mmCIF file of the N, C-alpha and C atoms, coordinates in Angstrom:
data_MODEL
# 
_entry.id   MODEL 
# 
loop_
_atom_site.group_PDB 
_atom_site.id 
_atom_site.type_symbol 
_atom_site.label_atom_id 
_atom_site.label_alt_id 
_atom_site.label_comp_id 
_atom_site.label_asym_id 
_atom_site.label_entity_id 
_atom_site.label_seq_id 
_atom_site.pdbx_PDB_ins_code 
_atom_site.Cartn_x 
_atom_site.Cartn_y 
_atom_site.Cartn_z 
_atom_site.occupancy 
_atom_site.B_iso_or_equiv 
_atom_site.pdbx_formal_charge 
_atom_site.auth_seq_id 
_atom_site.auth_comp_id 
_atom_site.auth_asym_id 
_atom_site.auth_atom_id 
_atom_site.pdbx_PDB_model_num 
ATOM 1   N N  . UNK A 1 1  ? -29.997 -18.699 49.278 1.00 0.00 ? 1  UNK A N  1 
ATOM 2   C CA . UNK A 1 1  ? -30.890 -19.413 48.412 1.00 0.00 ? 1  UNK A CA 1 
ATOM 3   C C  . UNK A 1 1  ? -30.219 -20.722 47.987 1.00 0.00 ? 1  UNK A C  1 
ATOM 4   N N  . UNK A 1 2  ? -31.015 -21.783 47.930 1.00 0.00 ? 2  UNK A N  1 
ATOM 5   C CA . UNK A 1 2  ? -30.531 -23.103 47.553 1.00 0.00 ? 2  UNK A CA 1 
ATOM 6   C C  . UNK A 1 2  ? -30.101 -23.100 46.078 1.00 0.00 ? 2  UNK A C  1 
ATOM 7   N N  . UNK A 1 3  ? -28.987 -23.769 45.737 1.00 0.00 ? 3  UNK A N  1 
ATOM 8   C CA . UNK A 1 3  ? -28.543 -23.811 44.341 1.00 0.00 ? 3  UNK A CA 1 
ATOM 9   C C  . UNK A 1 3  ? -29.582 -24.478 43.444 1.00 0.00 ? 3  UNK A C  1 
ATOM 10  N N  . UNK A 1 4  ? -29.612 -24.059 42.191 1.00 0.00 ? 4  UNK A N  1 
ATOM 11  C CA . UNK A 1 4  ? -30.569 -24.589 41.231 1.00 0.00 ? 4  UNK A CA 1 
ATOM 12  C C  . UNK A 1 4  ? -30.118 -25.975 40.796 1.00 0.00 ? 4  UNK A C  1 
ATOM 13  N N  . UNK A 1 5  ? -31.008 -26.954 40.900 1.00 0.00 ? 5  UNK A N  1 
ATOM 14  C CA . UNK A 1 5  ? -30.731 -28.314 40.452 1.00 0.00 ? 5  UNK A CA 1 
ATOM 15  C C  . UNK A 1 5  ? -31.380 -28.480 39.081 1.00 0.00 ? 5  UNK A C  1 
ATOM 16  N N  . UNK A 1 6  ? -30.575 -28.362 38.030 1.00 0.00 ? 6  UNK A N  1 
ATOM 17  C CA . UNK A 1 6  ? -31.125 -28.385 36.671 1.00 0.00 ? 6  UNK A CA 1 
ATOM 18  C C  . UNK A 1 6  ? -31.777 -29.719 36.321 1.00 0.00 ? 6  UNK A C  1 
ATOM 19  N N  . UNK A 1 7  ? -31.267 -30.822 36.845 1.00 0.00 ? 7  UNK A N  1 
ATOM 20  C CA . UNK A 1 7  ? -31.887 -32.111 36.541 1.00 0.00 ? 7  UNK A CA 1 
ATOM 21  C C  . UNK A 1 7  ? -33.285 -32.188 37.143 1.00 0.00 ? 7  UNK A C  1 
ATOM 22  N N  . UNK A 1 8  ? -33.461 -31.623 38.329 1.00 0.00 ? 8  UNK A N  1 
ATOM 23  C CA . UNK A 1 8  ? -34.767 -31.600 38.982 1.00 0.00 ? 8  UNK A CA 1 
ATOM 24  C C  . UNK A 1 8  ? -35.752 -30.730 38.190 1.00 0.00 ? 8  UNK A C  1 
ATOM 25  N N  . UNK A 1 9  ? -35.272 -29.607 37.690 1.00 0.00 ? 9  UNK A N  1 
ATOM 26  C CA . UNK A 1 9  ? -36.124 -28.711 36.902 1.00 0.00 ? 9  UNK A CA 1 
ATOM 27  C C  . UNK A 1 9  ? -36.500 -29.358 35.573 1.00 0.00 ? 9  UNK A C  1 
ATOM 28  N N  . UNK A 1 10 ? -35.530 -29.969 34.893 1.00 0.00 ? 10 UNK A N  1 
ATOM 29  C CA . UNK A 1 10 ? -35.823 -30.657 33.630 1.00 0.00 ? 10 UNK A CA 1 
ATOM 30  C C  . UNK A 1 10 ? -36.852 -31.763 33.830 1.00 0.00 ? 10 UNK A C  1 
ATOM 31  N N  . UNK A 1 11 ? -36.717 -32.523 34.909 1.00 0.00 ? 11 UNK A N  1 
ATOM 32  C CA . UNK A 1 11 ? -37.655 -33.602 35.188 1.00 0.00 ? 11 UNK A CA 1 
ATOM 33  C C  . UNK A 1 11 ? -39.059 -33.042 35.417 1.00 0.00 ? 11 UNK A C  1 
ATOM 34  N N  . UNK A 1 12 ? -39.180 -31.975 36.195 1.00 0.00 ? 12 UNK A N  1 
ATOM 35  C CA . UNK A 1 12 ? -40.477 -31.361 36.457 1.00 0.00 ? 12 UNK A CA 1 
ATOM 36  C C  . UNK A 1 12 ? -41.110 -30.842 35.172 1.00 0.00 ? 12 UNK A C  1 
ATOM 37  N N  . UNK A 1 13 ? -40.300 -30.246 34.294 1.00 0.00 ? 13 UNK A N  1 
ATOM 38  C CA . UNK A 1 13 ? -40.823 -29.712 33.038 1.00 0.00 ? 13 UNK A CA 1 
ATOM 39  C C  . UNK A 1 13 ? -41.265 -30.826 32.094 1.00 0.00 ? 13 UNK A C  1 
ATOM 40  N N  . UNK A 1 14 ? -40.588 -31.951 32.121 1.00 0.00 ? 14 UNK A N  1 
ATOM 41  C CA . UNK A 1 14 ? -40.938 -33.060 31.241 1.00 0.00 ? 14 UNK A CA 1 
ATOM 42  C C  . UNK A 1 14 ? -42.145 -33.852 31.738 1.00 0.00 ? 14 UNK A C  1 
ATOM 43  N N  . UNK A 1 15 ? -42.385 -33.841 33.033 1.00 0.00 ? 15 UNK A N  1 
ATOM 44  C CA . UNK A 1 15 ? -43.463 -34.641 33.611 1.00 0.00 ? 15 UNK A CA 1 
ATOM 45  C C  . UNK A 1 15 ? -44.775 -33.882 33.788 1.00 0.00 ? 15 UNK A C  1 
ATOM 46  N N  . UNK A 1 16 ? -44.743 -32.556 33.793 1.00 0.00 ? 16 UNK A N  1 
ATOM 47  C CA . UNK A 1 16 ? -45.938 -31.766 34.104 1.00 0.00 ? 16 UNK A CA 1 
ATOM 48  C C  . UNK A 1 16 ? -46.245 -30.755 33.013 1.00 0.00 ? 16 UNK A C  1 
ATOM 49  N N  . UNK A 1 17 ? -47.532 -30.480 32.815 1.00 0.00 ? 17 UNK A N  1 
ATOM 50  C CA . UNK A 1 17 ? -47.926 -29.447 31.862 1.00 0.00 ? 17 UNK A CA 1 
ATOM 51  C C  . UNK A 1 17 ? -47.686 -28.053 32.422 1.00 0.00 ? 17 UNK A C  1 
ATOM 52  N N  . UNK A 1 18 ? -47.727 -27.945 33.747 1.00 0.00 ? 18 UNK A N  1 
ATOM 53  C CA . UNK A 1 18 ? -47.459 -26.669 34.417 1.00 0.00 ? 18 UNK A CA 1 
ATOM 54  C C  . UNK A 1 18 ? -46.718 -26.954 35.714 1.00 0.00 ? 18 UNK A C  1 
ATOM 55  N N  . UNK A 1 19 ? -45.835 -26.031 36.089 1.00 0.00 ? 19 UNK A N  1 
ATOM 56  C CA . UNK A 1 19 ? -45.032 -26.190 37.300 1.00 0.00 ? 19 UNK A CA 1 
ATOM 57  C C  . UNK A 1 19 ? -45.314 -25.034 38.250 1.00 0.00 ? 19 UNK A C  1 
ATOM 58  N N  . UNK A 1 20 ? -45.032 -25.218 39.542 1.00 0.00 ? 20 UNK A N  1 
ATOM 59  C CA . UNK A 1 20 ? -45.257 -24.137 40.503 1.00 0.00 ? 20 UNK A CA 1 
ATOM 60  C C  . UNK A 1 20 ? -44.431 -22.886 40.160 1.00 0.00 ? 20 UNK A C  1 
ATOM 61  N N  . UNK A 1 21 ? -45.058 -21.729 40.346 1.00 0.00 ? 21 UNK A N  1 
ATOM 62  C CA . UNK A 1 21 ? -44.356 -20.465 40.112 1.00 0.00 ? 21 UNK A CA 1 
ATOM 63  C C  . UNK A 1 21 ? -43.126 -20.400 41.001 1.00 0.00 ? 21 UNK A C  1 
ATOM 64  N N  . UNK A 1 22 ? -43.324 -20.693 42.299 1.00 0.00 ? 22 UNK A N  1 
ATOM 65  C CA . UNK A 1 22 ? -42.205 -20.734 43.227 1.00 0.00 ? 22 UNK A CA 1 
ATOM 66  C C  . UNK A 1 22 ? -42.220 -22.077 43.929 1.00 0.00 ? 22 UNK A C  1 
ATOM 67  N N  . UNK A 1 23 ? -41.172 -22.805 44.027 1.00 0.00 ? 23 UNK A N  1 
ATOM 68  C CA . UNK A 1 23 ? -39.810 -22.458 43.694 1.00 0.00 ? 23 UNK A CA 1 
ATOM 69  C C  . UNK A 1 23 ? -39.361 -22.881 42.293 1.00 0.00 ? 23 UNK A C  1 
ATOM 70  N N  . UNK A 1 24 ? -40.090 -23.790 41.641 1.00 0.00 ? 24 UNK A N  1 
ATOM 71  C CA . UNK A 1 24 ? -39.591 -24.381 40.394 1.00 0.00 ? 24 UNK A CA 1 
ATOM 72  C C  . UNK A 1 24 ? -39.272 -23.344 39.329 1.00 0.00 ? 24 UNK A C  1 
ATOM 73  N N  . UNK A 1 25 ? -40.265 -22.562 38.909 1.00 0.00 ? 25 UNK A N  1 
ATOM 74  C CA . UNK A 1 25 ? -40.038 -21.588 37.831 1.00 0.00 ? 25 UNK A CA 1 
ATOM 75  C C  . UNK A 1 25 ? -39.101 -20.466 38.273 1.00 0.00 ? 25 UNK A C  1 
ATOM 76  N N  . UNK A 1 26 ? -39.295 -19.962 39.473 1.00 0.00 ? 26 UNK A N  1 
ATOM 77  C CA . UNK A 1 26 ? -38.445 -18.872 39.967 1.00 0.00 ? 26 UNK A CA 1 
ATOM 78  C C  . UNK A 1 26 ? -36.979 -19.246 40.023 1.00 0.00 ? 26 UNK A C  1 
ATOM 79  N N  . UNK A 1 27 ? -36.700 -20.396 40.566 1.00 0.00 ? 27 UNK A N  1 
ATOM 80  C CA . UNK A 1 27 ? -35.300 -20.825 40.663 1.00 0.00 ? 27 UNK A CA 1 
ATOM 81  C C  . UNK A 1 27 ? -34.722 -21.142 39.298 1.00 0.00 ? 27 UNK A C  1 
ATOM 82  N N  . UNK A 1 28 ? -35.535 -21.692 38.401 1.00 0.00 ? 28 UNK A N  1 
ATOM 83  C CA . UNK A 1 28 ? -35.052 -21.974 37.046 1.00 0.00 ? 28 UNK A CA 1 
ATOM 84  C C  . UNK A 1 28 ? -34.646 -20.684 36.338 1.00 0.00 ? 28 UNK A C  1 
ATOM 85  N N  . UNK A 1 29 ? -35.351 -19.598 36.656 1.00 0.00 ? 29 UNK A N  1 
ATOM 86  C CA . UNK A 1 29 ? -35.057 -18.292 36.056 1.00 0.00 ? 29 UNK A CA 1 
ATOM 87  C C  . UNK A 1 29 ? -34.051 -17.491 36.896 1.00 0.00 ? 29 UNK A C  1 
ATOM 88  N N  . UNK A 1 30 ? -33.519 -18.096 37.950 1.00 0.00 ? 30 UNK A N  1 
ATOM 89  C CA . UNK A 1 30 ? -32.530 -17.477 38.843 1.00 0.00 ? 30 UNK A CA 1 
ATOM 90  C C  . UNK A 1 30 ? -33.076 -16.210 39.502 1.00 0.00 ? 30 UNK A C  1 
ATOM 91  N N  . UNK A 1 31 ? -34.323 -16.310 39.988 1.00 0.00 ? 31 UNK A N  1 
ATOM 92  C CA . UNK A 1 31 ? -34.952 -15.194 40.683 1.00 0.00 ? 31 UNK A CA 1 
ATOM 93  C C  . UNK A 1 31 ? -35.226 -15.578 42.130 1.00 0.00 ? 31 UNK A C  1 
ATOM 94  N N  . UNK A 1 32 ? -35.186 -14.594 42.999 1.00 0.00 ? 32 UNK A N  1 
ATOM 95  C CA . UNK A 1 32 ? -35.588 -14.800 44.384 1.00 0.00 ? 32 UNK A CA 1 
ATOM 96  C C  . UNK A 1 32 ? -37.112 -14.817 44.436 1.00 0.00 ? 32 UNK A C  1 
ATOM 97  N N  . UNK A 1 33 ? -37.645 -15.223 45.578 1.00 0.00 ? 33 UNK A N  1 
ATOM 98  C CA . UNK A 1 33 ? -39.087 -15.402 45.708 1.00 0.00 ? 33 UNK A CA 1 
ATOM 99  C C  . UNK A 1 33 ? -39.872 -14.125 45.388 1.00 0.00 ? 33 UNK A C  1 
ATOM 100 N N  . UNK A 1 34 ? -39.504 -13.017 45.999 1.00 0.00 ? 34 UNK A N  1 
ATOM 101 C CA . UNK A 1 34 ? -40.223 -11.762 45.773 1.00 0.00 ? 34 UNK A CA 1 
ATOM 102 C C  . UNK A 1 34 ? -40.145 -11.299 44.329 1.00 0.00 ? 34 UNK A C  1 
ATOM 103 N N  . UNK A 1 35 ? -38.969 -11.441 43.725 1.00 0.00 ? 35 UNK A N  1 
ATOM 104 C CA . UNK A 1 35 ? -38.792 -11.042 42.333 1.00 0.00 ? 35 UNK A CA 1 
ATOM 105 C C  . UNK A 1 35 ? -39.606 -11.928 41.398 1.00 0.00 ? 35 UNK A C  1 
ATOM 106 N N  . UNK A 1 36 ? -39.745 -13.197 41.757 1.00 0.00 ? 36 UNK A N  1 
ATOM 107 C CA . UNK A 1 36 ? -40.538 -14.123 40.947 1.00 0.00 ? 36 UNK A CA 1 
ATOM 108 C C  . UNK A 1 36 ? -41.996 -13.695 40.921 1.00 0.00 ? 36 UNK A C  1 
ATOM 109 N N  . UNK A 1 37 ? -42.556 -13.420 42.099 1.00 0.00 ? 37 UNK A N  1 
ATOM 110 C CA . UNK A 1 37 ? -43.958 -13.009 42.163 1.00 0.00 ? 37 UNK A CA 1 
ATOM 111 C C  . UNK A 1 37 ? -44.171 -11.635 41.520 1.00 0.00 ? 37 UNK A C  1 
ATOM 112 N N  . UNK A 1 38 ? -43.212 -10.737 41.662 1.00 0.00 ? 38 UNK A N  1 
ATOM 113 C CA . UNK A 1 38 ? -43.323 -9.420  41.032 1.00 0.00 ? 38 UNK A CA 1 
ATOM 114 C C  . UNK A 1 38 ? -43.318 -9.550  39.505 1.00 0.00 ? 38 UNK A C  1 
ATOM 115 N N  . UNK A 1 39 ? -42.443 -10.400 38.975 1.00 0.00 ? 39 UNK A N  1 
ATOM 116 C CA . UNK A 1 39 ? -42.382 -10.607 37.525 1.00 0.00 ? 39 UNK A CA 1 
ATOM 117 C C  . UNK A 1 39 ? -43.674 -11.231 37.015 1.00 0.00 ? 39 UNK A C  1 
ATOM 118 N N  . UNK A 1 40 ? -44.260 -12.136 37.786 1.00 0.00 ? 40 UNK A N  1 
ATOM 119 C CA . UNK A 1 40 ? -45.530 -12.748 37.386 1.00 0.00 ? 40 UNK A CA 1 
ATOM 120 C C  . UNK A 1 40 ? -46.656 -11.717 37.398 1.00 0.00 ? 40 UNK A C  1 
ATOM 121 N N  . UNK A 1 41 ? -46.658 -10.841 38.392 1.00 0.00 ? 41 UNK A N  1 
ATOM 122 C CA . UNK A 1 41 ? -47.678 -9.794  38.482 1.00 0.00 ? 41 UNK A CA 1 
ATOM 123 C C  . UNK A 1 41 ? -47.579 -8.825  37.315 1.00 0.00 ? 41 UNK A C  1 
ATOM 124 N N  . UNK A 1 42 ? -46.338 -8.489  36.904 1.00 0.00 ? 42 UNK A N  1 
ATOM 125 C CA . UNK A 1 42 ? -46.132 -7.580  35.766 1.00 0.00 ? 42 UNK A CA 1 
ATOM 126 C C  . UNK A 1 42 ? -46.421 -8.251  34.431 1.00 0.00 ? 42 UNK A C  1 
ATOM 127 N N  . UNK A 1 43 ? -46.488 -9.574  34.409 1.00 0.00 ? 43 UNK A N  1 
ATOM 128 C CA . UNK A 1 43 ? -46.728 -10.301 33.172 1.00 0.00 ? 43 UNK A CA 1 
ATOM 129 C C  . UNK A 1 43 ? -45.457 -10.764 32.482 1.00 0.00 ? 43 UNK A C  1 
ATOM 130 N N  . UNK A 1 44 ? -44.323 -10.600 33.141 1.00 0.00 ? 44 UNK A N  1 
ATOM 131 C CA . UNK A 1 44 ? -43.057 -11.048 32.564 1.00 0.00 ? 44 UNK A CA 1 
ATOM 132 C C  . UNK A 1 44 ? -42.922 -12.569 32.600 1.00 0.00 ? 44 UNK A C  1 
ATOM 133 N N  . UNK A 1 45 ? -43.623 -13.197 33.524 1.00 0.00 ? 45 UNK A N  1 
ATOM 134 C CA . UNK A 1 45 ? -43.682 -14.656 33.596 1.00 0.00 ? 45 UNK A CA 1 
ATOM 135 C C  . UNK A 1 45 ? -45.135 -15.044 33.348 1.00 0.00 ? 45 UNK A C  1 
ATOM 136 N N  . UNK A 1 46 ? -45.343 -15.902 32.357 1.00 0.00 ? 46 UNK A N  1 
ATOM 137 C CA . UNK A 1 46 ? -46.690 -16.342 32.037 1.00 0.00 ? 46 UNK A CA 1 
ATOM 138 C C  . UNK A 1 46 ? -47.171 -17.300 33.116 1.00 0.00 ? 46 UNK A C  1 
ATOM 139 N N  . UNK A 1 47 ? -48.355 -17.038 33.660 1.00 0.00 ? 47 UNK A N  1 
ATOM 140 C CA . UNK A 1 47 ? -48.888 -17.887 34.717 1.00 0.00 ? 47 UNK A CA 1 
ATOM 141 C C  . UNK A 1 47 ? -50.323 -18.298 34.429 1.00 0.00 ? 47 UNK A C  1 
ATOM 142 N N  . UNK A 1 48 ? -50.721 -19.380 35.064 1.00 0.00 ? 48 UNK A N  1 
ATOM 143 C CA . UNK A 1 48 ? -52.097 -19.866 35.050 1.00 0.00 ? 48 UNK A CA 1 
ATOM 144 C C  . UNK A 1 48 ? -52.549 -19.864 36.500 1.00 0.00 ? 48 UNK A C  1 
ATOM 145 N N  . UNK A 1 49 ? -53.687 -19.274 36.773 1.00 0.00 ? 49 UNK A N  1 
ATOM 146 C CA . UNK A 1 49 ? -54.217 -19.206 38.133 1.00 0.00 ? 49 UNK A CA 1 
ATOM 147 C C  . UNK A 1 49 ? -55.176 -20.378 38.341 1.00 0.00 ? 49 UNK A C  1 
ATOM 148 N N  . UNK A 1 50 ? -54.887 -21.221 39.312 1.00 0.00 ? 50 UNK A N  1 
ATOM 149 C CA . UNK A 1 50 ? -55.739 -22.351 39.680 1.00 0.00 ? 50 UNK A CA 1 
ATOM 150 C C  . UNK A 1 50 ? -56.159 -22.159 41.127 1.00 0.00 ? 50 UNK A C  1 
ATOM 151 N N  . UNK A 1 51 ? -57.269 -21.480 41.321 1.00 0.00 ? 51 UNK A N  1 
ATOM 152 C CA . UNK A 1 51 ? -57.670 -21.120 42.674 1.00 0.00 ? 51 UNK A CA 1 
ATOM 153 C C  . UNK A 1 51 ? -56.680 -20.112 43.218 1.00 0.00 ? 51 UNK A C  1 
ATOM 154 N N  . UNK A 1 52 ? -56.028 -20.457 44.319 1.00 0.00 ? 52 UNK A N  1 
ATOM 155 C CA . UNK A 1 52 ? -55.010 -19.572 44.894 1.00 0.00 ? 52 UNK A CA 1 
ATOM 156 C C  . UNK A 1 52 ? -53.613 -19.884 44.373 1.00 0.00 ? 52 UNK A C  1 
ATOM 157 N N  . UNK A 1 53 ? -53.479 -20.965 43.615 1.00 0.00 ? 53 UNK A N  1 
ATOM 158 C CA . UNK A 1 53 ? -52.170 -21.401 43.135 1.00 0.00 ? 53 UNK A CA 1 
ATOM 159 C C  . UNK A 1 53 ? -51.825 -20.785 41.792 1.00 0.00 ? 53 UNK A C  1 
ATOM 160 N N  . UNK A 1 54 ? -50.578 -20.400 41.625 1.00 0.00 ? 54 UNK A N  1 
ATOM 161 C CA . UNK A 1 54 ? -50.095 -19.897 40.344 1.00 0.00 ? 54 UNK A CA 1 
ATOM 162 C C  . UNK A 1 54 ? -49.142 -20.934 39.772 1.00 0.00 ? 54 UNK A C  1 
ATOM 163 N N  . UNK A 1 55 ? -49.400 -21.301 38.525 1.00 0.00 ? 55 UNK A N  1 
ATOM 164 C CA . UNK A 1 55 ? -48.560 -22.274 37.830 1.00 0.00 ? 55 UNK A CA 1 
ATOM 165 C C  . UNK A 1 55 ? -48.027 -21.639 36.560 1.00 0.00 ? 55 UNK A C  1 
ATOM 166 N N  . UNK A 1 56 ? -46.876 -22.117 36.116 1.00 0.00 ? 56 UNK A N  1 
ATOM 167 C CA . UNK A 1 56 ? -46.245 -21.642 34.889 1.00 0.00 ? 56 UNK A CA 1 
ATOM 168 C C  . UNK A 1 56 ? -46.298 -22.785 33.878 1.00 0.00 ? 56 UNK A C  1 
ATOM 169 N N  . UNK A 1 57 ? -46.832 -22.534 32.675 1.00 0.00 ? 57 UNK A N  1 
ATOM 170 C CA . UNK A 1 57 ? -46.877 -23.588 31.661 1.00 0.00 ? 57 UNK A CA 1 
ATOM 171 C C  . UNK A 1 57 ? -45.461 -24.089 31.346 1.00 0.00 ? 57 UNK A C  1 
ATOM 172 N N  . UNK A 1 58 ? -45.293 -25.405 31.361 1.00 0.00 ? 58 UNK A N  1 
ATOM 173 C CA . UNK A 1 58 ? -43.982 -26.000 31.110 1.00 0.00 ? 58 UNK A CA 1 
ATOM 174 C C  . UNK A 1 58 ? -43.446 -25.620 29.734 1.00 0.00 ? 58 UNK A C  1 
ATOM 175 N N  . UNK A 1 59 ? -44.316 -25.584 28.729 1.00 0.00 ? 59 UNK A N  1 
ATOM 176 C CA . UNK A 1 59 ? -43.870 -25.242 27.375 1.00 0.00 ? 59 UNK A CA 1 
ATOM 177 C C  . UNK A 1 59 ? -43.299 -23.826 27.335 1.00 0.00 ? 59 UNK A C  1 
ATOM 178 N N  . UNK A 1 60 ? -43.926 -22.885 28.037 1.00 0.00 ? 60 UNK A N  1 
ATOM 179 C CA . UNK A 1 60 ? -43.438 -21.506 28.069 1.00 0.00 ? 60 UNK A CA 1 
ATOM 180 C C  . UNK A 1 60 ? -42.077 -21.443 28.756 1.00 0.00 ? 60 UNK A C  1 
ATOM 181 N N  . UNK A 1 61 ? -41.957 -22.142 29.892 1.00 0.00 ? 61 UNK A N  1 
ATOM 182 C CA . UNK A 1 61 ? -40.702 -22.103 30.648 1.00 0.00 ? 61 UNK A CA 1 
ATOM 183 C C  . UNK A 1 61 ? -39.570 -22.788 29.874 1.00 0.00 ? 61 UNK A C  1 
ATOM 184 N N  . UNK A 1 62 ? -39.882 -23.897 29.206 1.00 0.00 ? 62 UNK A N  1 
ATOM 185 C CA . UNK A 1 62 ? -38.867 -24.564 28.376 1.00 0.00 ? 62 UNK A CA 1 
ATOM 186 C C  . UNK A 1 62 ? -38.362 -23.623 27.284 1.00 0.00 ? 62 UNK A C  1 
ATOM 187 N N  . UNK A 1 63 ? -39.282 -22.923 26.629 1.00 0.00 ? 63 UNK A N  1 
ATOM 188 C CA . UNK A 1 63 ? -38.888 -21.982 25.572 1.00 0.00 ? 63 UNK A CA 1 
ATOM 189 C C  . UNK A 1 63 ? -38.047 -20.852 26.142 1.00 0.00 ? 63 UNK A C  1 
ATOM 190 N N  . UNK A 1 64 ? -38.445 -20.333 27.288 1.00 0.00 ? 64 UNK A N  1 
ATOM 191 C CA . UNK A 1 64 ? -37.715 -19.235 27.928 1.00 0.00 ? 64 UNK A CA 1 
ATOM 192 C C  . UNK A 1 64 ? -36.305 -19.657 28.317 1.00 0.00 ? 64 UNK A C  1 
ATOM 193 N N  . UNK A 1 65 ? -36.136 -20.911 28.726 1.00 0.00 ? 65 UNK A N  1 
ATOM 194 C CA . UNK A 1 65 ? -34.837 -21.410 29.148 1.00 0.00 ? 65 UNK A CA 1 
ATOM 195 C C  . UNK A 1 65 ? -34.030 -22.001 27.995 1.00 0.00 ? 65 UNK A C  1 
ATOM 196 N N  . UNK A 1 66 ? -34.647 -22.074 26.822 1.00 0.00 ? 66 UNK A N  1 
ATOM 197 C CA . UNK A 1 66 ? -33.953 -22.634 25.657 1.00 0.00 ? 66 UNK A CA 1 
ATOM 198 C C  . UNK A 1 66 ? -33.829 -24.144 25.735 1.00 0.00 ? 66 UNK A C  1 
ATOM 199 N N  . UNK A 1 67 ? -34.790 -24.797 26.386 1.00 0.00 ? 67 UNK A N  1 
ATOM 200 C CA . UNK A 1 67 ? -34.754 -26.249 26.536 1.00 0.00 ? 67 UNK A CA 1 
ATOM 201 C C  . UNK A 1 67 ? -35.669 -26.953 25.547 1.00 0.00 ? 67 UNK A C  1 
ATOM 202 N N  . UNK A 1 68 ? -36.182 -26.228 24.551 1.00 0.00 ? 68 UNK A N  1 
ATOM 203 C CA . UNK A 1 68 ? -37.057 -26.841 23.553 1.00 0.00 ? 68 UNK A CA 1 
ATOM 204 C C  . UNK A 1 68 ? -36.306 -27.933 22.822 1.00 0.00 ? 68 UNK A C  1 
ATOM 205 N N  . UNK A 1 69 ? -37.009 -28.998 22.529 1.00 0.00 ? 69 UNK A N  1 
ATOM 206 C CA . UNK A 1 69 ? -36.439 -30.097 21.763 1.00 0.00 ? 69 UNK A CA 1 
ATOM 207 C C  . UNK A 1 69 ? -36.607 -29.769 20.282 1.00 0.00 ? 69 UNK A C  1 
ATOM 208 N N  . UNK A 1 70 ? -35.526 -29.442 19.552 1.00 0.00 ? 70 UNK A N  1 
ATOM 209 C CA . UNK A 1 70 ? -35.651 -29.031 18.157 1.00 0.00 ? 70 UNK A CA 1 
ATOM 210 C C  . UNK A 1 70 ? -36.208 -30.132 17.258 1.00 0.00 ? 70 UNK A C  1 
ATOM 211 N N  . UNK A 1 71 ? -36.065 -31.383 17.620 1.00 0.00 ? 71 UNK A N  1 
ATOM 212 C CA . UNK A 1 71 ? -36.561 -32.469 16.795 1.00 0.00 ? 71 UNK A CA 1 
ATOM 213 C C  . UNK A 1 71 ? -38.005 -32.824 17.071 1.00 0.00 ? 71 UNK A C  1 
ATOM 214 N N  . UNK A 1 72 ? -38.628 -32.201 18.069 1.00 0.00 ? 72 UNK A N  1 
ATOM 215 C CA . UNK A 1 72 ? -39.995 -32.549 18.448 1.00 0.00 ? 72 UNK A CA 1 
ATOM 216 C C  . UNK A 1 72 ? -41.038 -32.017 17.501 1.00 0.00 ? 72 UNK A C  1 
ATOM 217 N N  . UNK A 1 73 ? -40.757 -30.943 16.788 1.00 0.00 ? 73 UNK A N  1 
ATOM 218 C CA . UNK A 1 73 ? -41.780 -30.334 15.930 1.00 0.00 ? 73 UNK A CA 1 
ATOM 219 C C  . UNK A 1 73 ? -41.851 -30.998 14.605 1.00 0.00 ? 73 UNK A C  1 
# 
């Protein structure tokens, strides 16, 4: 599996309201592809279904990763 590029993930989270379940959210959570989809199916990863595409809300993923900006609120 390709190493996680945190700058790429931070940029995606800052620019988009939702990011792809795989690879962006899965790799940010250090999960393999199958584990990412299994966690989304169980409800462990919050997803939004857009047709056939699954997206993860950036705000949820930022909170999960502890990347919330404390001065933003």
